[in-house]
Each structure stands twice: as C-alpha cells, then as structure tokens.
C-alpha positions, 0 to 999 in steps of 0.5 A: 170870641178869643179864649181870653174874652170867653174866660173873662166873660165867665169870670164876670158872670160868676162874680155877679152870682156872689152873695157874700163879699169880704174885702176887710183889711185890704188897704182900700182907698176907693171902690170900683164903680163895677161894685154896682154889678154885684147885684146878688150880694147879700153881705158886704164887709169893707171894715178896716180899710181907708175908704173916704167915699163911695161910688154912686153905683153901690146904691144898685145893690138892692138885695144887700142885707148886711153892710159893714164899714167899720174902721174907715175914714168916712166923714159922712154917711155915703148917700148911695147907702140910703138906697139900700132899703133891704139892709137889716144890719149896718155898721159904720162905727169907728169912722169920722162921722160928724153928722148923720144924714137925714137919709138914714130914715130911708133904711126902714128895714134896719134891725141893727145899727152901729154908729159907735166911735164917731164924732156925732154931736146930734142925730137927725129926727129921721132916726125915729123912722127906723121903727124896726130897729132892735139894737142901736149902738151910739157909744163913744160919740159927742151926743148932748141929747137924743131927738124926741123921735127916739121914742118912736123906736118901739121895737128897740131892745138894746141901746148903748150910750156909753161915753157921751160925756155931754149927754143930758142923762135926765132928758135921755131917760125920760125919752127912753122910758117910752120904749116898752121893749127896751131891755138893755141900756149902757151908760158906762163911761159917762160922768153921771155922778148923780143918777136921775130918779127917772131911771125908775121909769125904765121898768122893763130893763133886764141889764143896766151898765153904769160902770165908770160913771163917777157914781157915789150912790143910786136913787131909791127909785131904782128899786122899781126895776127890781121885778125885771132887772137881772144884771147891774154893772157898777164897776169902777164907781165910788159907790162900790167902796161905800158899804152902806150904799151897797147894802141899800142897793142890794136890798132894793134889788134882791134878785139882781146880779150886781157886778161891782168888784174885780 
C-alpha cells in the first residue's frame, strides 16, 4: 500500500464517522453518490445551494435525524428522503415544490416539518400519518384547503398558514378545532376580512397571529379563547383604527396581550 492510498483510506474512514455535516451556501448543484457512505450522520445541512435533485444513495443515511434543504431549487420531494425514517426535523422551505409526494407519510418520527415558501396548492392525505408532528410550517404557499386527515395530528402544537390567500379559513378552523394540543396558530397575511365564528372552537390556543389580514372586526365567539389565549397579533388590520371594536376585543379577552400598534 502506498502512502497516498493509506492516507486516503484513513481520510475516508474518518469521514464515515461524521455525525454532522454542514454544506450550506456552497453553490452545490448536485451531491456525489458517496454521500450515502456517511452512515453515522445525524445532522445534514444543505441550505442555500442550487440543488434540483438527490442521488438515491441519500436514502442510506438511516441514522439521520435532521435534514435542512431550505433555499434550493427542488420541485419535488426527493423520493430517497422517504427512506429516512428516523428524521425528527425536516426543512424544505424556500424551494419550488408544487406537489408533496404521498411518501411524506413514511416519515412518521417527524416532530418538525417546514414546507414554507413553496408553490403547494394541496397536501396529500398521507400528511395525517405524521402523528408525532409538533410543529408544521405551511406559510407562503397556495393552499386552498387542508386535507381531512390533518385532524389526525393529535400532537400538533403549532401551525403556520400565513399567506395562503386562497385558503378556506372557515373549513380550516373546523378541521383544526379537533386538535386539542394546538396552542399556536398563524393566519397572518391572508385576505380574511371576516374571521369566521369557528375561531371560538380553538379554545386551547395560547397565541394567535392575525396581522395583515384586512380584518375590520372580530366575531364575539373569540371570547371563548379568553381562558388560555396569552397573545393576539392584530397589527396592520383596519380594526386597529376602530376604537369601539378594539374596546370590545379587550373586554372579551381581558387577560390577553393584544399587539396592534407600532
């Protein structure tokens, strides 16, 4: 064995012991198939690159618990990702996703899923198989409705639906009302105008973000949130200029911090 072969072998052996790899902002357009040899990896960060596809070999990283693919050029969920069944955190925000594959349902150990800033207009029913999910970010997409199976996410505590301007808000609130652990909801930057009375069914909310939603008033049913609601974001809505309406809201939610002024 030559010195070069020995050093190369030692280097590859050390690489295979890596538990964390950060290749963010490296201008990557593809990954080598050798990525699949790093079987000790727990954390892989590939954000802010130019990736459009993934090698099948990434599915070999069975120990991976955190994968960050934000700010790339992905149009589809890379199929090999569905083999990473130990993932706890998966971020694929700020890409170009138009569809989310049904295979997302295989990632049943996910706790945090970030799909924000894509072009999704629907979610597969299989999203409801992610029953360990605690945080779900769907903000800045083109969603029109949530699947019925969203009600299966019994551990979900936080969901962002910010700026999905075609979203059926009434239908969405009805589905979310079945989630007893939901404590944080963001509907900001949607053109809601009239908040449905079904908001009163989400009685376990601690934080509600309604900023920039063209709201002129809130329904009286919101007072049902009073026992638990700690913070209400109302900035940049017409209602903040209506003193009479604001006094009503304060009376309905006497123990809630209401953010509505600069």
